[in-house]
C-alpha positions, 0 to 999 in steps of 0.5 A, a space after each residue: 512470534 511477536 505478541 500483538 496488543 490485547 484486543 481488549 485495549 483497542 477500539 475495534 470491531 469483531 475479529 475475523 481471525 488470524 492471518 497465517 504466516 505464508 512466506 518466509 521472506 524476512 523483508 526489512 521493509 516489506 511493502 507495496 503488495 499487488 496481485 497479478 491476476 494474469 500470472 496468478 501471482 503476488 508481488 511485493 517489495 523490500 524497499 530498503 533491500 531494493 528487492 522485488 519479490 514474487 510468489 504464487 498465491 499459495 506461497 510457492 515459487 517464491 523468487 527474488 529479483 535484486 533491483 538497482 535502487 530502493 523501490 517501493 512499488 511495481 505497477 502493472 501496466 497495460 503493456 503487461 510489464 511493471 513501472 517501478 517506483 524507486 527512490 529517484 526515478 520511475 523505470 519500466 521493468 520486464 518481468 520475463 527478462 528482468 530488463 529495466 529501462 528508465 522512464 521518468 526522473 522522480 525527485 532526482 534532485 532531492 537526495 534526502 527523500 525516497 519513494 514510499 506508498 503508491 497505487 493505481 486509481 480507477 482511471 489507470 493513473 498512478 498516485 505515488 508519494 515520497 518521504 524523508 530517508 529518516 522520516 524528516 517532518 514535512 519532507 514528503 510529497 504526493 504525486 499523480 502520474 496521469 498519461 505520462 505526466 507527473 503532477 505534485 498534488 501536495 507537499 509538506 507530508 511526513 510519511 504519506 501512506 494508505 493510498 486507495 480509491 473508492 470503487 466509484 472513483 469519486 474519492 481518494 484516501 491518504 494518510 500521513 502516518 505521523 498524524 494518525 488520521 486517514 483523509 478523504 479527497 473528493 475527485 473530479 471526473 478526471 481523477 484529480 482532486 477538485 479545485 477551489 475557487 483559487 484554482 488550487 487543489 482543495 484540502 482533503 477532509 478528515 475521514 478516520 481518526 486512528 490515533 487510539 487504534 494501537 498502531 500507525 496507519 500504514 498501507 491500505 486497500 479498498 474492497 468491493 463494498 467500499 470498505 477500507 482495509 488498513 495495516 496498523 503498524 505496531 499493532 499487529 492487525 489490519 482494520 476494516 473501516 466502513 465507508 463512514 470511516 468507523 472500524 467494523 472488523 479486524 484481522 490479527 497479524 502475528 507480527 508486530 509491524 504489518 505494512 500493507 494489505 492486498 486482495 488476491 486469489 482467483 476470486 479476490 477473497 484472500 487478504 495478503 499482508 506484508 510486514 517489516 522487521 525495520 528497527 527491531 533489535 531482535 526480530 522473530 522469524 515471521 517478522 518481515 514475512 507475508 501473511 494471508 487469510 481467506 475471507 470468503 466464509 468469514 465475510 460472504 460477498 466481500 471481495 477485493 477490486 481488480 487491480 487497474 492496469 497503469 495507463 502511461 499514454 
């Protein structure tokens, strides 16, 4: 197993324990985990391989569906199917039959980008991002799909990540991994960023500075107490940040490149973490796998938020 940087060298809160290797998925770039409560299963993507992975919460019945495009997220819709966020399109996917049909083009005229992070907000709308295929500086953008209409919220990003939302729906969080910062955006009553006097979306504010955390801020998820759990790529850990943006605890992940956490299980008290082996000259067996830790006894009262179904109209 890859060793993580020493906790003594990192500014971190108490360690809640080490996540266990649950699924031997060996993803090149495992990302976009989601918990499907109706099916009691975890889903995630291998972006670079174009694969949708699904498994029971205990890791059993792991199965892989080969997709036609590099895909970064599968959003559960109100119709009980998935909207796939792919490199140049959004598509509907039937998890029972595997049938896919196009829904909406997505940067189809830009051959140098692909989709990256995505998450459904408290209004049932989908935030999604793009980045350059080679992480070219400023090539990425951030969008919101609201009732079937796609709006660009911001451009000039490099690796947009950490999309999640406060439990009351008043703030969105986003990171450009290249900066090491997590930003917070005030939202209006429709879930869009508030606008300035000029009518343009106001800039987000700096909320957390993770440049000394030992890793790059990657995927994130919010818990019921308004704390943000964020994967630190390269640091082998997931940090829990307070509503004020301070690290107050962390979970060790025995793989160097954790990519995104999500809460699942019947009580939403299990933290699952996807990982990646992208760029590793000699990955170990667990790299690219899925890890899990039960938090019910370690943090009594803390649980995840139920995943809102995506509303397309």
